C-alpha positions in Angstrom: -35.0 -50.3 57.6 -31.6 -48.9 58.7 -30.3 -49.0 55.3 -33.0 -47.1 54.2 -32.9 -44.6 57.0 -29.0 -44.4 55.8 -29.8 -43.6 51.9 -32.6 -40.9 53.4 -30.1 -39.0 55.5 -27.3 -39.4 52.7 -29.2 -38.8 49.3 -28.3 -34.9 49.3 -24.7 -35.5 49.7 -24.8 -38.6 47.0 -26.8 -36.2 44.4 -24.0 -33.9 44.5 -20.7 -35.4 43.2 -18.8 -32.3 42.3 -18.5 -28.6 43.6 -21.1 -26.1 42.3 -20.9 -22.3 41.9 -23.3 -19.8 41.1 -21.7 -16.3 40.3 -22.3 -13.1 38.3 -18.9 -12.1 36.7 -17.0 -8.6 36.8 -19.5 -7.9 33.3 -22.6 -8.7 35.2 -22.9 -12.3 33.6 -24.3 -14.7 35.6 -22.9 -18.2 35.5 -24.2 -21.5 37.2 -21.9 -24.8 37.1 -25.0 -27.1 37.3 -26.7 -25.6 34.0 -23.3 -25.5 32.1 -22.6 -29.4 33.2 -26.2 -30.1 31.8 -25.0 -28.2 28.6 -21.9 -30.2 28.2 -19.4 -28.4 29.2 -16.1 -29.2 30.9 -15.3 -26.3 33.3 -12.0 -24.7 34.0 -11.6 -22.8 37.4 -8.4 -21.1 38.6 -8.4 -19.6 41.8 -5.9 -16.8 42.7 -4.9 -14.0 45.0 -4.4 -11.1 43.6 -1.4 -9.7 44.9 1.6 -8.8 43.0 4.5 -11.1 45.2 2.1 -13.9 44.2 3.8 -15.0 41.6 2.2 -18.4 41.4 -1.0 -16.4 40.9 -0.1 -14.4 37.9 1.1 -17.6 36.5 -2.1 -19.6 37.1 -4.2 -17.1 35.0 -1.4 -16.4 32.3 -1.5 -20.0 31.4 -6.0 -19.9 31.8 -5.3 -17.1 29.5 -3.6 -19.2 26.7 -5.8 -22.2 27.2 -8.8 -19.7 26.7 -7.5 -18.8 23.7 -6.5 -21.8 22.2 -9.6 -23.6 23.2 -12.8 -21.6 24.2 -13.9 -20.9 20.7 -14.3 -24.0 18.9 -15.0 -26.2 22.3 -17.4 -27.4 25.0 -15.3 -25.7 27.6 -15.8 -22.3 29.5 -13.3 -21.3 32.0 -13.8 -19.1 34.7 -11.0 -17.2 37.2 -12.1 -16.3 40.4 -10.0 -13.8 42.9 -10.1 -15.5 46.6 -10.0 -11.9 48.0 -9.6 -8.3 46.5 -11.6 -5.5 45.6 -13.2 -4.8 42.0 -10.3 -3.0 41.5 -7.5 -5.2 42.8 -9.2 -8.2 40.7 -9.3 -6.0 37.5 -6.0 -4.7 37.7 -4.6 -8.1 38.2 -6.6 -9.9 35.9 -5.2 -6.8 33.2 -1.6 -7.4 34.3 -1.2 -10.9 34.1 -4.2 -12.7 32.7 -6.7 -12.5 30.1 -9.5 -10.0 30.3 -12.6 -12.1 28.5 -12.0 -15.0 30.5 -15.2 -14.2 32.8 -13.5 -13.0 36.3 -15.1 -13.3 39.3 -14.2 -10.4 42.0 -12.8 -11.1 45.3 -15.5 -9.5 48.1 -17.7 -10.8 48.3 -18.4 -13.4 45.3 -14.6 -15.2 45.4 -14.2 -15.1 49.1 -17.5 -16.8 49.6 -16.8 -19.5 46.9 -13.4 -20.2 47.9 -14.9 -20.7 51.8 -17.5 -23.4 50.0 -14.8 -25.2 48.2 -12.6 -25.4 50.8 -15.0 -28.5 52.0 -13.8 -29.9 48.4 -10.2 -29.6 48.9 -9.0 -26.5 48.1 -6.0 -25.8 50.0 -3.6 -23.0 48.4 -4.6 -19.8 47.4 -4.0 -20.5 43.7 -4.9 -23.7 42.2 -7.0 -24.8 39.1 -9.8 -27.3 38.9 -11.5 -28.9 35.9 -15.5 -30.0 36.8 -16.7 -32.7 34.1 -20.3 -33.2 32.8 -19.9 -36.8 34.0 -19.7 -35.9 37.4 -16.1 -36.5 37.6 -13.3 -33.5 38.6 -9.6 -32.6 39.0 -8.4 -31.2 42.4 -5.9 -28.5 42.1 -4.2 -29.6 38.4 -0.5 -30.4 39.5 2.1 -27.6 38.2 -0.7 -25.7 36.0 1.0 -22.8 37.5 4.7 -23.7 35.1 5.1 -21.1 32.8 7.7 -23.6 31.3 5.2 -26.3 30.4 1.4 -26.7 29.2 -0.1 -28.5 31.7 -3.6 -27.5 31.4 -3.5 -27.4 27.3 -2.1 -31.3 27.9 -5.4 -32.0 30.3 -7.8 -30.5 27.8 -6.0 -32.6 25.2 -6.5 -35.6 26.7 -9.9 -35.0 27.7 -10.4 -34.9 23.3 -10.9 -31.0 23.2 -8.7 -29.3 19.9 -6.4 -26.6 19.3 -9.3 -24.1 17.7 -6.2 -22.7 16.0 -5.4 -26.2 14.2 -8.7 -27.5 13.6 -9.4 -28.2 9.8 -12.6 -26.2 8.2 -15.0 -28.2 6.3 -15.1 -27.7 2.4 -17.0 -28.3 0.0 -15.7 -31.2 -2.1 -14.0 -30.3 -5.4 -16.2 -31.1 -8.3 -14.3 -29.8 -11.4 -13.8 -26.7 -13.0 -16.2 -25.1 -15.8 -15.8 -23.0 -19.1 -17.2 -19.8 -18.7 -16.5 -18.5 -22.2 -14.0 -18.6 -24.8 -12.4 -15.1 -26.4 -9.8 -14.6 -29.1 -7.2 -12.0 -28.7 -8.8 -9.0 -28.7 -11.2 -10.0 -25.8 -13.9 -10.7 -27.7 -16.4 -13.5 -27.4 -15.6 -16.7 -30.2 -16.6 -19.9 -31.2 -14.5 -19.7 -34.5 -11.3 -21.5 -35.3 -7.7 -20.2 -34.4 -6.4 -19.0 -31.2 -8.5 -19.0 -28.1 -8.1 -18.3 -24.5 -10.4 -20.3 -22.4 -12.1 -19.1 -19.0 -12.9 -21.1 -16.3 -15.0 -20.6 -13.6 -12.4 -21.4 -11.0 -10.5 -17.9 -12.9 -8.0 -20.4 -14.4 -7.5 -19.7 -18.5 -6.0 -22.2 -20.7 -4.3 -21.0 -24.2 -5.9 -23.1 -27.0 -5.3 -23.1 -30.9 -8.4 -24.7 -32.9 -7.7 -26.1 -36.2 -11.5 -26.5 -37.1 
């Protein structure tokens, strides 16, 4: 009986095994982490302080932008950058100067600040951190050295999780089944089936010179 009561009390906490968010970005798009994770997407969240004197924040969103450019278009991965404080003007100006404006951006006041306070309970400590949430419920807290411009820490984490660089992915091509003749022409450009010199034109654009004896 006591075990049942304990499980009943802890049930809401056991069901939530990683931090969540429901936010609207600077372009008016609504993003819900639980929906994204249910769709099988891995989520990268970068917190930053929109101050020009906070170089780790600038470095964090710079590296986030690089990872976004390389991995977003062909992988099930979602990127979002969250200002911990600041107006819309301060947030967007900072992102335009140091980051990638294509990455969904959460303005500091009020949403970014609220999300920051919520995630402190999950271990958020600094004004510049990058987290990773996986569909299986696991997550990475403050990926070490994600701010280091001389390393590609975030990219290494994505590759370890099996994501591929979209710029290096190979497209699927139809198997080659051989070329086929389109027509034969003589030296005057007239179609011919007679003997003598011929140019044989194929459907792949290639041309062969032949001399037919009979």
